[in-house]
C-alpha positions in Angstrom: -30.9 -20.1 37.0 -28.9 -22.5 39.2 -29.0 -25.1 36.7 -27.5 -22.6 34.0 -24.8 -21.6 36.4 -23.3 -25.1 36.8 -23.4 -25.9 33.1 -20.1 -26.1 31.2 -20.0 -23.4 28.5 -20.0 -24.6 24.9 -16.5 -25.5 23.8 -14.6 -28.1 21.7 -11.1 -28.5 22.9 -10.6 -31.2 20.2 -11.4 -28.6 17.4 -9.1 -26.0 19.1 -6.2 -28.5 19.4 -6.9 -29.6 15.7 -6.8 -25.9 14.5 -3.4 -25.3 16.1 -2.2 -28.7 15.0 -3.2 -28.0 11.3 -1.2 -24.8 11.6 2.0 -26.8 12.7 1.4 -29.5 10.0 0.7 -27.0 7.3 2.0 -23.4 8.2 0.6 -21.8 5.0 -2.9 -22.0 6.5 -2.2 -19.4 9.3 -3.4 -16.5 7.0 -6.7 -18.0 6.3 -7.2 -19.2 10.0 -6.1 -15.5 11.2 -8.8 -14.0 9.0 -11.5 -16.2 10.5 -10.5 -16.5 14.2 -9.4 -14.2 17.0 -7.3 -15.2 20.0 -10.5 -14.8 22.3 -12.2 -17.4 20.2 -10.2 -20.2 22.0 -11.6 -21.2 25.4 -8.3 -22.6 26.9 -5.8 -19.9 28.0 -2.9 -22.1 26.8 -4.5 -22.3 23.3 -5.1 -18.5 23.2 -1.3 -18.0 24.1 -0.3 -20.4 21.3 -2.4 -18.9 18.7 -1.3 -15.5 19.5 2.3 -16.5 19.2 1.5 -18.1 15.9 0.2 -15.0 14.6 3.1 -12.9 15.9 5.4 -15.3 14.1 3.5 -15.0 10.8 3.5 -11.3 10.9 7.4 -11.3 10.9 7.1 -13.6 7.7 8.5 -16.6 9.4 7.3 -20.2 9.1 5.3 -21.4 12.0 6.9 -24.8 13.1 7.3 -26.5 16.5 10.8 -25.2 17.0 10.0 -21.6 16.1 6.8 -21.6 18.0 8.6 -23.1 21.1 11.1 -20.3 21.0 8.6 -17.6 20.7 6.6 -18.9 23.7 9.9 -19.2 25.7 10.8 -15.6 24.8 7.4 -14.6 26.4 8.0 -16.8 29.4 4.9 -18.8 28.4 6.5 -22.2 27.5 7.2 -23.1 31.1 3.6 -22.4 32.0 2.5 -24.9 29.2 1.8 -28.2 30.6 4.2 -30.5 28.9 6.1 -27.6 27.4 7.4 -28.4 23.8 6.0 -31.7 24.1 2.6 -30.5 24.1 3.3 -28.6 20.8 4.4 -31.9 19.3 1.4 -33.6 20.6 -0.9 -31.1 18.9 0.7 -31.8 15.5 0.7 -35.6 16.0 -2.7 -36.0 17.2 -4.4 -33.7 14.3 -6.0 -36.1 12.0 -5.3 -33.9 8.8 -4.7 -30.2 8.0 -7.1 -30.7 5.0 -10.1 -30.3 7.3 -8.9 -27.0 8.7 -12.1 -25.1 7.5 -14.3 -27.5 9.5 -12.2 -27.3 12.7 -12.2 -23.4 12.5 -16.0 -23.4 12.0 -16.5 -25.4 15.1 -14.1 -23.1 17.2 -16.0 -20.1 15.8 -19.5 -21.5 16.5 -18.6 -22.4 20.1 -17.1 -19.0 20.7 -20.3 -17.3 19.4 -22.5 -19.4 21.7 -20.3 -18.4 24.7 -20.7 -14.8 23.8 -24.5 -15.3 23.4 -24.7 -16.9 26.7 -22.6 -14.0 28.4 -24.8 -11.2 26.7 -28.0 -13.0 27.9 -26.8 -13.4 31.5 -25.6 -9.8 31.6 -29.0 -8.6 30.2 -30.9 -10.8 32.6 -28.9 -9.5 35.5 -29.4 -5.9 34.5 -33.2 -6.3 33.9 -33.7 -7.0 37.6 -32.8 -3.4 38.5 -33.8 -1.6 35.3 -36.9 0.4 34.5 -35.7 1.3 30.9 -37.1 -1.5 28.9 -36.7 -0.1 25.5 -33.1 1.0 26.0 -32.2 -2.4 27.5 -33.8 -4.2 24.6 -32.0 -2.0 22.1 -28.6 -2.6 23.8 -29.3 -6.3 23.9 -30.3 -6.4 20.2 -27.1 -4.5 19.2 -25.0 -6.8 21.2 -26.5 -9.8 19.4 -26.0 -8.2 16.1 -22.4 -7.6 16.9 -21.9 -11.3 17.7 -23.7 -12.6 14.7 -22.0 -10.3 12.0 -18.7 -9.5 13.9 -19.6 -5.7 13.3 -20.1 -2.9 15.6 -23.7 -1.8 16.6 -23.0 1.9 17.0 -25.3 4.1 15.0 -23.7 6.8 13.0 -26.2 9.6 12.1 -25.9 11.1 8.5 -25.5 14.6 10.2 -21.9 13.7 10.9 -21.3 13.5 7.1 -22.9 16.7 6.0 -20.3 19.2 7.0 -17.4 17.4 5.3 -19.6 16.7 2.4 -20.4 20.4 2.0 -16.8 21.2 2.1 -16.0 18.8 -0.7 -18.9 20.2 -2.9 -17.6 23.6 -2.4 -14.0 22.5 -3.3 -15.3 20.7 -6.6 -17.3 24.0 -7.3 -14.3 26.2 -7.0 -12.1 23.9 -9.1 -14.7 23.8 -11.7 -15.0 27.7 -11.8 -11.2 27.9 -12.1 -11.3 25.6 -15.1 -9.4 22.7 -13.2 -9.9 19.1 -13.8 -12.9 17.4 -12.1 -10.7 14.3 -11.7 -10.2 14.2 -7.9 -8.8 10.7 -7.5 -5.8 8.6 -8.9 -5.6 9.2 -12.7 -5.4 6.1 -14.9 -4.0 8.1 -17.9 -7.2 7.4 -20.0 -9.1 10.6 -20.3 -12.6 9.0 -20.9 -12.1 6.5 -18.0 -11.0 9.2 -15.7 -14.0 11.4 -16.7 -16.5 8.6 -15.9 -14.9 7.6 -12.6 -13.4 11.1 -11.5 -10.3 8.9 -10.8 -9.8 6.1 -8.6 -11.1 7.0 -5.0 -9.8 6.2 -1.4 -11.3 3.0 0.1 -12.2 1.6 -3.4 -11.1 -1.8 -4.7 -10.4 -2.0 -8.5 -10.0 -5.3 -10.2 -8.1 -5.4 -13.6 -8.6 -8.6 -15.6 -8.3 -9.6 -19.1 -6.9 -12.0 -21.8 -3.3 -13.3 -21.5 -1.1 -10.6 -23.1 -3.8 -8.1 -22.6 -1.7 -5.6 -20.6 -3.2 -6.2 -17.1 0.0 -5.8 -15.3 1.0 -2.8 -17.6 -2.2 -0.9 -16.8 -1.8 -1.6 -13.0 1.7 -0.2 -13.1 0.6 2.7 -15.2 -1.8 3.7 -12.5 0.8 3.0 -9.7 3.2 5.4 -11.6 0.6 8.0 -12.1 -0.3 8.0 -8.3 3.4 8.1 -7.4 4.0 11.2 -9.6 1.0 13.0 -8.0 2.4 15.3 -5.1 -0.4 13.8 -2.9 0.3 10.2 -3.8 2.4 7.1 -2.8 2.1 3.6 -4.2 3.2 0.1 -3.3 3.2 -2.9 -5.6 3.2 -6.6 -4.7 3.8 -8.6 -7.8 3.9 -12.3 -7.4 5.2 -13.2 -10.9 7.9 -10.7 -11.7 11.1 -9.9 -9.8 11.8 -6.3 -8.6 14.4 -5.8 -11.3 11.9 -6.9 -14.1 9.4 -4.3 -12.7 12.0 -1.7 -12.5 13.0 -2.2 -16.1 9.3 -1.9 -17.1 9.1 1.2 -15.1 12.2 2.8 -16.9 10.5 1.8 -20.2 7.2 3.3 -19.4 8.4 6.5 -18.0 11.0 7.1 -20.6 8.9 5.8 -23.6 11.9 4.0 -25.0 11.4 0.9 -26.9 11.5 -2.0 -24.5 13.4 -4.2 -27.2 16.0 -1.6 -27.7 16.6 -1.4 -23.9 16.5 -5.2 -23.5 19.1 -5.7 -26.3 21.3 -2.7 -25.6 20.7 -1.1 -28.9 20.8 2.4 -27.5 22.5 5.6 -28.7 23.7 8.8 -26.9 20.2 10.3 -26.9 18.6 7.2 -25.5 21.1 7.3 -22.5 20.4 11.1 -21.9 16.7 10.0 -21.7 17.4 7.2 -19.4 19.5 9.4 -17.0 16.5 12.0 -17.0 14.1 9.1 -16.3 16.3 7.9 -13.4 16.0 11.3 -11.6 12.1 11.1 -12.2 11.8 7.6 -10.8 14.2 8.4 -7.9 11.8 11.2 -6.8 8.8 9.0 -6.9 7.4 7.4 -3.6 6.9 4.1 -5.5 7.6 0.8 -3.8 8.1 -2.5 -5.6 7.9 -5.4 -3.1 9.6 -8.6 -3.5 7.4 -11.8 -3.8 5.2 -12.3 -0.7 2.3 -14.7 -0.3 1.1 -13.7 3.2 -1.7 -11.2 3.6 -0.4 -10.5 7.1 2.9 -9.5 5.7 1.3 -7.3 3.0 -1.0 -5.6 5.7 2.1 -5.0 8.0 4.0 -3.3 5.0 1.0 -1.1 4.2 0.6 0.0 7.7 4.3 0.9 7.8 3.8 2.8 4.4 0.8 4.7 6.0 2.8 5.6 9.0 5.8 7.0 6.8 3.4 9.1 4.7 0.6 10.1 7.2 -0.4 13.2 5.0 -0.7 11.7 1.7 -4.3 11.6 0.5 -3.7 9.2 -2.4 -2.4 6.0 -1.3 -2.5 3.0 -3.7 -1.8 -0.7 -3.2 -1.5 -3.2 -6.2 -1.8 -7.0 -5.7 -0.6 -8.8 -9.0 -1.7 -11.5 -9.5 -4.6 -12.4 -7.0 -4.8 -16.0 -8.0 -1.1 -16.5 -7.2 -1.7 -15.6 -3.4 -1.4 -18.6 -1.0 -2.4 -22.3 -1.5 -3.3 -23.5 1.8 -6.0 -25.8 0.9 -7.3 -28.5 -1.6 -8.1 -27.4 -5.2 -11.9 -27.4 -4.4 -11.2 -24.8 -1.6 -9.4 -22.3 -3.8 -12.4 -20.3 -4.6 -13.1 -19.9 -0.8 -9.5 -19.0 -0.2 -9.5 -16.4 -3.1 -12.6 -15.0 -1.7 -11.2 -14.5 1.7 -8.0 -12.8 0.2 -10.4 -10.5 -1.7 -12.3 -9.6 1.5 -9.0 -8.9 3.2 -8.1 -6.4 0.5 -11.5 -4.8 0.8 -10.9 -4.5 4.6 -7.5 -3.1 4.2 -8.9 -0.4 1.7 -11.3 0.8 4.3 -9.1 0.5 7.5 -6.1 2.1 5.9 -7.9 4.7 3.7 -6.2 3.1 0.6 -7.2 2.6 -3.0 -6.4 -1.1 -4.0 -5.9 -2.6 -7.5 -6.2 -6.4 -7.7 -5.0 -8.0 -10.9 -6.9 -11.1 -11.7 -6.8 -14.0 -14.1 -9.8 -15.1 -16.1 -11.4 -18.5 -16.3 -9.9 -20.6 -19.1 -13.1 -20.6 -21.1 -13.2 -16.7 -20.8 -9.9 -16.1 -22.3 -10.2 -16.1 -26.0 -12.3 -19.2 -26.2 -15.8 -17.6 -26.6 -16.5 -16.6 -30.1 -19.5 -15.2 -32.0 -21.1 -16.9 -35.1 -18.5 -15.0 -37.4 -15.6 -16.4 -35.3 -14.7 -13.3 -33.7 -13.5 -13.5 -30.0 -16.0 -12.2 -27.6 -14.8 -9.7 -24.9 -14.5 -11.1 -21.5 -17.2 -10.1 -18.9 -17.2 -9.9 -15.0 -18.5 -13.4 -14.9 -15.3 -14.8 -16.4 -13.3 -13.7 -13.4 -11.3 -16.8 -12.1 -12.2 -18.9 -9.2 -14.3 -16.6 -7.0 -17.6 -14.5 -7.2 -16.4 -12.8 -4.2 -14.0 -10.7 -6.5 -17.0 -9.4 -8.2 -18.9 -8.6 -5.1 -15.9 -6.9 -3.3 -14.7 -4.7 -6.4 -16.0 -1.1 -6.8 -14.7 -1.0 -10.3 -13.9 -3.8 -12.7 -11.7 -3.1 -15.7 -11.5 -5.7 -18.5 -8.7 -5.5 -21.1 -9.4 -7.0 -24.5 -6.7 -7.6 -27.0 -7.6 -11.2 -28.4 -5.0 -10.9 -31.4 -2.2 -9.5 -28.9 -1.4 -6.7 -31.2 1.7 -4.9 -30.1 0.5 -1.5 -31.1 -2.8 -0.1 -31.7 -6.3 0.7 -30.6 -8.1 -1.9 -28.5 -11.0 -2.1 -26.1 -11.2 -1.6 -22.3 -14.4 -2.5 -20.7 -15.5 -0.9 -17.6 -17.5 -4.0 -16.5 -18.5 -2.7 -13.1 -18.8 0.8 -11.6 -20.6 0.8 -8.3 -21.0 4.6 -8.3 -21.7 5.2 -12.0 -22.3 3.5 -15.4 -20.5 0.9 -17.3 -18.9 1.6 -20.6 -16.8 0.3 -23.5 -13.8 2.5 -23.9 -11.5 2.6 -27.0 -7.9 3.0 -25.9 -4.4 2.9 -27.5 -2.0 0.2 -26.4 1.8 0.4 -26.9 3.3 -3.0 -26.0 6.8 -1.6 -26.6 6.4 1.1 -23.9 3.9 -0.8 -21.7 1.5 2.1 -22.0 -2.2 2.7 -22.3 -3.3 6.1 -23.6 -6.3 7.9 -25.4 -7.0 6.3 -28.9 -5.0 7.6 -31.9 -8.3 8.4 -33.8 -10.4 9.9 -31.1 -14.0 10.5 -32.3 -14.6 12.4 -29.0 -16.7 11.3 -26.0 -20.3 10.3 -26.7 -23.0 13.0 -26.1 -23.7 11.9 -22.5 -20.0 12.6 -21.7 -19.5 15.8 -23.5 -20.7 18.1 -20.7 -18.3 16.6 -18.1 -15.2 17.2 -20.3 -13.1 20.4 -19.5 
């Protein structure tokens, strides 16, 4: 025991300095680093203070550089306590070999932090064992602490009995709605009857991925669902679009809600009735709690805005976030690390869905070979599958529902296929839908043969 007491705890100050230096060299890596490391993972107090200041700067959507960081530390009265002051920050950047190895530096810091926690837990257990007679309880608690260290998750057990009362209340509500002839769709509606019947709507804490061919209407479908949510008295929606400006999205929203031909609106070929419809549409849109955010590429900023939205509408039961397009988020590493980076963003969205009680839609690109490149023997373009999702298998893993649009000929108007490629709580399906490119709208097919036999008993 005496030998253990004088040993230096596991640490790598070189790796800690390299993590901080990498952020100063390449500020865009702060989001990925912030997802992997916590302030307490750094052993040196000065490094903890520097990292905490970096995270605070990133949350305000500012670039983390030496000047901004020094100013932040000065405002906290920490710069004067830092040996070397601003010179230490310059030294961090200058002595870091390369920011491209950031993942390795982070892994070392995280590993040493876990080892320190293991040692502390074991020493605490050993100390308590001397005066304890409850062996089973002590072992269970020790095992729980070890599990928490290895997974980063809490070890508290939640009995299913805590769920039964609220579930019974929910079952009763569904029964009463059914008896009253109300719709069985409890979540956010997509506007496509058969899809809503199968899923019962998009539910809180679910992550939905929409992917498809170029020109297949991915953004249109995501915006349609966001509009449906905002029109619901219980709903609010926020859209982060990394390709289009707010003005472009706003114009699309006018087209979708008014059902005016987008080309007529674009070229100003409008008559008196069209303007009357536009004025009516304006009043509808003005009443919607729908937020179109400017281009952002920081998950921390996105989460901060979502928390603000949640605080603004604490009683809303249907809160939807849209991230369009997933693959345009960030670019903090070399190309061979893009799959890992996209996977981390996907997991961040999954975590936000749970912690904020939100429904999330991620719009995703397809691999090049999955977009109109695969054909059958007759030369027909094969529909995309969930394996065609671009850059990361984590998207498939983190999604509760995956919708794949399929319009290989890019027809501007007509019936096309929508594939429910993954449904964690139900079955998959091929759904025929009507696509109207001129109004950016998906709806039930023009020639509706009715739902297949297995769906009929669920339709009101």
